[in-house]
C-alpha positions as CSV (number, residue, x, y, z in Angstrom):
1,M,-132.8,71.0,-146.7
2,S,-133.6,74.7,-147.9
3,P,-131.6,77.7,-145.4
4,A,-135.4,78.3,-143.9
5,S,-135.0,75.1,-142.4
6,R,-131.3,74.8,-140.8
7,Y,-130.2,76.3,-137.8
8,T,-126.4,77.4,-137.1
9,Y,-124.9,76.6,-133.6
10,L,-121.6,77.7,-131.4
11,G,-120.2,74.2,-132.8
12,P,-118.6,71.6,-133.2
13,E,-120.7,68.8,-132.0
14,G,-120.6,68.1,-128.9
15,T,-120.6,71.7,-127.1
16,F,-123.4,73.5,-124.7
17,T,-124.6,74.7,-127.5
18,E,-126.1,72.2,-129.3
19,A,-127.5,70.4,-126.0
20,A,-129.6,73.7,-125.4
21,L,-130.6,73.6,-129.1
22,R,-131.7,70.1,-129.2
23,G,-133.8,70.8,-126.1
24,L,-136.0,73.0,-128.2
25,P,-138.7,71.1,-130.1
26,E,-138.4,72.7,-133.1
27,A,-134.7,71.2,-133.7
28,A,-136.3,68.0,-134.4
29,T,-137.4,69.2,-137.7
30,R,-134.2,71.6,-138.6
31,E,-130.7,70.6,-139.7
32,L,-128.1,71.7,-137.4
33,L,-125.4,73.1,-138.7
34,P,-122.0,73.7,-136.4
35,M,-119.8,76.7,-137.0
36,V,-116.2,77.8,-135.7
37,S,-117.7,80.5,-133.9
38,V,-120.2,83.2,-132.7
39,P,-119.8,85.8,-135.7
40,A,-120.0,82.6,-138.3
41,A,-122.9,81.3,-136.8
42,L,-124.8,84.7,-136.9
43,D,-123.4,85.8,-140.2
44,A,-125.0,82.8,-141.6
45,V,-128.1,84.2,-140.7
46,R,-126.8,87.6,-141.7
47,A,-126.6,86.0,-145.2
48,G,-129.5,84.2,-145.3
49,E,-127.9,80.8,-144.9
50,A,-129.4,79.7,-142.4
51,A,-132.9,80.9,-140.6
52,A,-132.1,81.4,-137.3
53,A,-128.5,80.1,-134.8
54,L,-128.6,79.5,-131.3
55,V,-125.4,81.2,-129.4
56,P,-124.4,81.7,-125.7
57,I,-125.2,85.5,-124.3
58,E,-124.8,85.5,-120.4
59,N,-123.6,82.8,-117.8
60,S,-124.5,82.9,-114.0
61,V,-121.0,82.9,-113.5
62,E,-118.6,84.9,-115.8
63,G,-121.7,87.3,-117.1
64,G,-122.2,88.2,-120.3
65,V,-120.7,86.6,-123.4
66,T,-118.9,89.4,-125.0
67,A,-118.1,87.7,-128.5
68,T,-122.3,87.6,-128.8
69,L,-123.2,90.9,-126.7
70,D,-120.7,92.4,-129.6
71,E,-122.1,90.8,-132.8
72,L,-125.7,91.8,-131.9
73,A,-124.7,95.6,-131.2
74,S,-122.4,95.8,-134.8
75,G,-122.9,95.0,-138.0
76,E,-126.4,94.0,-139.8
77,P,-129.5,94.2,-137.5
78,L,-131.1,90.9,-136.0
79,M,-133.7,89.8,-133.7
80,I,-134.0,87.5,-130.2
81,Y,-136.9,84.7,-130.6
82,R,-136.3,82.9,-127.5
83,E,-134.0,82.1,-125.0
84,V,-132.7,78.5,-123.5
85,L,-131.4,78.4,-119.8
86,L,-129.3,75.2,-119.5
87,P,-127.7,74.0,-115.9
88,I,-123.8,73.7,-116.9
89,A,-121.5,70.9,-115.1
90,F,-118.4,70.3,-116.7
91,A,-116.2,66.6,-117.4
92,L,-112.4,66.4,-117.9
93,L,-112.3,64.4,-120.5
94,V,-108.8,62.5,-121.6
95,R,-108.1,60.2,-123.6
96,P,-108.0,56.5,-122.8
97,G,-105.3,55.5,-120.2
98,T,-104.8,59.1,-118.9
99,T,-104.5,59.3,-115.2
100,L,-105.4,62.7,-113.4
101,D,-101.6,63.0,-112.3
102,S,-100.6,63.1,-115.7
103,V,-102.4,65.8,-117.1
104,K,-100.1,68.8,-117.6
105,T,-102.2,70.8,-119.9
106,V,-106.1,71.4,-120.1
107,T,-108.4,73.3,-122.1
108,G,-111.7,74.7,-123.0
109,H,-114.0,78.1,-123.6
110,P,-112.5,81.2,-122.4
111,V,-116.0,81.2,-120.4
112,A,-115.6,77.8,-118.8
113,Q,-112.5,78.4,-117.3
114,P,-114.0,81.0,-114.4
115,Q,-116.4,78.0,-113.4
116,V,-113.6,76.0,-113.0
117,R,-110.9,77.6,-111.4
118,G,-111.4,76.9,-107.9
119,W,-111.4,72.5,-108.7
120,L,-108.3,73.7,-111.0
121,R,-106.5,75.2,-108.0
122,N,-107.1,72.1,-105.7
123,H,-106.7,68.9,-108.1
124,L,-104.3,70.4,-111.0
125,P,-102.9,73.2,-109.5
126,E,-99.6,72.7,-112.3
127,A,-101.5,72.4,-114.6
128,H,-101.6,74.8,-117.9
129,W,-104.4,76.5,-119.5
130,E,-104.7,77.6,-123.0
131,S,-108.5,78.1,-124.1
132,A,-110.1,76.9,-127.4
133,A,-113.1,77.8,-129.4
134,S,-115.6,76.3,-127.9
135,N,-115.5,73.2,-125.0
136,A,-116.1,70.8,-128.0
137,D,-113.2,71.8,-129.6
138,G,-111.4,71.6,-126.8
139,A,-112.5,67.8,-126.7
140,R,-111.3,67.6,-130.5
141,L,-107.4,69.1,-129.4
142,V,-107.5,66.2,-126.4
143,Q,-108.8,63.7,-129.1
144,E,-105.8,65.4,-131.7
145,G,-102.9,64.8,-128.4
146,R,-102.6,68.5,-128.3
147,Y,-104.2,68.8,-125.1
148,D,-103.7,66.7,-121.8
149,A,-107.5,67.2,-121.0
150,A,-110.3,69.5,-121.7
151,F,-113.6,70.8,-119.8
152,A,-116.3,69.7,-121.9
153,G,-119.6,69.0,-121.4
154,E,-120.0,64.7,-120.5
155,F,-121.9,64.2,-123.5
156,A,-119.2,64.8,-125.6
157,A,-116.8,62.5,-124.6
158,G,-118.0,59.5,-127.0
159,R,-117.9,62.1,-129.9
160,Y,-114.5,62.3,-129.7
161,G,-112.9,58.7,-128.5
162,L,-112.6,60.2,-125.4
163,E,-113.0,59.0,-121.3
164,P,-114.6,61.7,-118.8
165,L,-111.9,61.6,-116.0
166,V,-114.0,63.5,-113.5
167,T,-117.7,64.5,-114.0
168,D,-120.0,67.3,-112.2
169,I,-117.0,69.7,-112.0
170,H,-118.3,73.3,-111.2
171,D,-117.1,75.8,-108.2
172,A,-120.8,77.5,-108.1
173,Q,-123.6,75.4,-107.2
174,N,-126.7,76.1,-110.1
175,A,-124.5,77.5,-112.9
176,T,-126.5,78.0,-115.7
177,T,-125.5,79.6,-119.3
178,R,-128.4,81.7,-121.1
179,F,-128.6,80.8,-124.4
180,V,-130.6,82.5,-127.7
181,L,-132.5,81.9,-130.6
182,V,-131.3,84.8,-133.3
183,G,-132.9,85.4,-136.7
184,R,-133.5,88.2,-138.8
185,P,-135.6,91.2,-137.9
186,A,-139.2,90.9,-138.1
187,R,-142.5,90.8,-136.1
188,P,-141.5,90.3,-132.6
189,A,-142.6,86.8,-131.1
190,A,-146.0,87.4,-129.2
191,R,-146.6,88.7,-125.8
192,T,-147.0,85.7,-123.1
193,G,-146.7,87.6,-120.4
194,A,-143.7,86.4,-119.2
195,D,-141.4,88.5,-121.2
196,K,-138.4,90.1,-121.7
197,T,-137.0,93.2,-124.4
198,S,-133.2,93.1,-124.9
199,V,-131.5,96.4,-126.8
200,V,-128.5,98.1,-127.3
201,M,-128.9,102.0,-126.6
202,W,-125.6,104.8,-127.1
203,L,-125.4,108.1,-124.8
204,R,-125.7,110.9,-127.0
205,E,-122.8,112.8,-125.2
206,D,-120.6,111.9,-122.5
207,H,-121.7,114.1,-119.3
208,P,-122.2,113.8,-115.5
209,G,-125.4,111.9,-115.2
210,A,-125.9,110.7,-118.7
211,L,-125.7,107.3,-117.6
212,L,-128.2,108.2,-114.9
213,E,-130.7,109.5,-117.4
214,L,-131.0,106.4,-119.4
215,L,-131.7,104.4,-116.4
216,H,-134.3,106.2,-115.3
217,E,-136.6,106.3,-118.1
218,F,-137.1,102.7,-117.1
219,A,-137.1,103.6,-113.3
220,S,-140.0,106.1,-114.0
221,R,-142.4,103.8,-116.1
222,G,-141.7,100.7,-113.3
223,V,-139.9,98.6,-116.0
224,N,-137.5,96.0,-114.1
225,M,-133.6,95.9,-115.7
226,M,-132.7,92.4,-115.6
227,R,-129.2,93.0,-116.8
228,I,-126.8,96.1,-118.4
229,E,-123.2,95.7,-119.6
230,S,-121.3,98.4,-121.0
231,R,-119.8,96.9,-124.3
232,P,-116.5,99.1,-125.6
233,T,-117.7,100.6,-129.5
234,G,-114.4,100.7,-130.9
235,E,-114.4,104.5,-131.6
236,G,-112.1,105.3,-128.7
237,I,-111.1,104.9,-125.4
238,G,-113.9,105.7,-122.9
239,Q,-116.6,105.2,-125.9
240,Y,-119.0,102.9,-124.5
241,C,-122.6,101.5,-125.1
242,F,-125.0,99.7,-123.0
243,S,-126.5,96.3,-123.4
244,V,-129.8,95.6,-121.3
245,D,-132.7,93.3,-120.9
246,C,-136.1,94.3,-119.1
247,E,-138.7,92.6,-118.4
248,G,-141.7,92.8,-120.4
249,H,-142.7,93.1,-124.1
250,V,-142.5,95.7,-126.1
251,T,-146.7,96.0,-126.7
252,D,-146.7,96.4,-122.8
253,R,-147.6,100.2,-122.7
254,R,-144.8,100.9,-120.3
255,V,-141.8,98.9,-122.0
256,G,-143.3,100.9,-125.5
257,D,-143.3,103.9,-123.2
258,V,-139.3,103.3,-122.0
259,L,-138.1,102.6,-125.8
260,M,-139.6,105.8,-127.3
261,G,-138.2,107.7,-124.1
262,L,-134.5,106.1,-125.1
263,K,-134.7,106.8,-128.5
264,R,-135.1,110.7,-127.9
265,A,-132.5,110.2,-125.5
266,C,-130.0,108.4,-127.3
267,Q,-127.7,109.0,-130.3
268,K,-129.4,105.2,-131.2
269,V,-131.0,102.8,-130.4
270,R,-130.9,99.0,-131.2
271,F,-134.2,96.9,-130.2
272,L,-132.9,93.0,-130.0
273,G,-136.4,91.7,-129.7
274,S,-139.2,90.9,-127.1
275,Y,-139.3,87.1,-126.7
276,P,-140.7,84.7,-123.7
277,R,-138.9,84.3,-120.5
278,A,-137.3,80.5,-120.2
279,D,-137.9,81.4,-116.6
280,E,-142.0,82.1,-117.5
281,V,-141.8,84.3,-114.3
282,R,-144.0,87.4,-114.6
283,P,-143.5,90.3,-113.5
284,I,-146.0,92.1,-111.2
285,P,-146.5,95.8,-112.4
286,R,-146.2,98.6,-110.2
287,V,-149.1,100.8,-109.1
288,G,-149.5,103.5,-112.1
289,T,-147.6,101.2,-115.1
290,T,-150.0,99.2,-116.3
291,D,-151.4,99.4,-119.6
292,E,-155.1,99.9,-118.2
293,E,-153.3,103.1,-116.3
294,F,-151.4,104.1,-119.3
295,V,-154.6,104.2,-121.0
296,A,-156.6,106.4,-118.6
297,A,-154.0,108.7,-118.1
298,S,-154.1,109.4,-122.2
299,D,-157.6,109.0,-122.3
300,W,-157.7,111.9,-119.4
301,L,-155.1,114.1,-121.4
302,T,-157.4,114.2,-124.1
303,R,-160.6,115.2,-122.3
304,C,-158.5,118.0,-120.6
305,L,-157.5,119.0,-124.6
306,D,-161.3,118.9,-124.9
307,G,-161.7,121.0,-122.4
308,R,-163.6,118.0,-120.3
309,G,-160.8,117.5,-117.8
């Protein structure tokens, strides 16, 4: 297939990312190519070797996936076109014949560890944890004999000749990971009425209340922030950018007005896209923040300038 028909994802085969990607209807007609890391998956898109990449961005237990947040904030710009929510439960995968009391070393993706920490403490308190590039890569390392067990999706067991020794492992009920489908910048996905907009913003200067001023851009227009995380820019101690998700679409007047306000106030703003919310929740705009009220206010100002206010 051509690059236009290829999607990359955090591999190898058997990751939760692959499971999330295969849940998209268009995945059935795409070549799905596993990559060794989030940066590799996104760089393939930047290089034109793939049309899009599916990567994890947020977990309900651990928070943001820093590799994805940092990649989207730096390098050649990319854009989010949709999101996928996947409930997460782990299985402890082992080579056939392995018993629980013989497990001395375990592995998995770093984001997995906080989701199974309590289970490990209660059932394998002496086991030594080492992180793997992905949960499926951990399963591969167990297959090779480098570790006794891996936390991964139960569906990965057959791919690596392993057995699920324990299933349905999770410290937090309803644990969920959010994935985003990322492509090269183009026209944002069409407005659905249940949308999300993502940006990265850099402070112009550090001073008391600087972040509060940026938050006011959202609050004064009735735009709900769904997530905000600070990430170091790499330019020195205390230098941070802020990754933000908010309700609404860039074509909503209140959201577009927020972005213009941020552009005036910030050193830099990177627009990461407006796209449909996976939960399909439609926000209810506060009084004074609907598109109709923005238009009415603009018309009133025009009349004032014409002496008809």
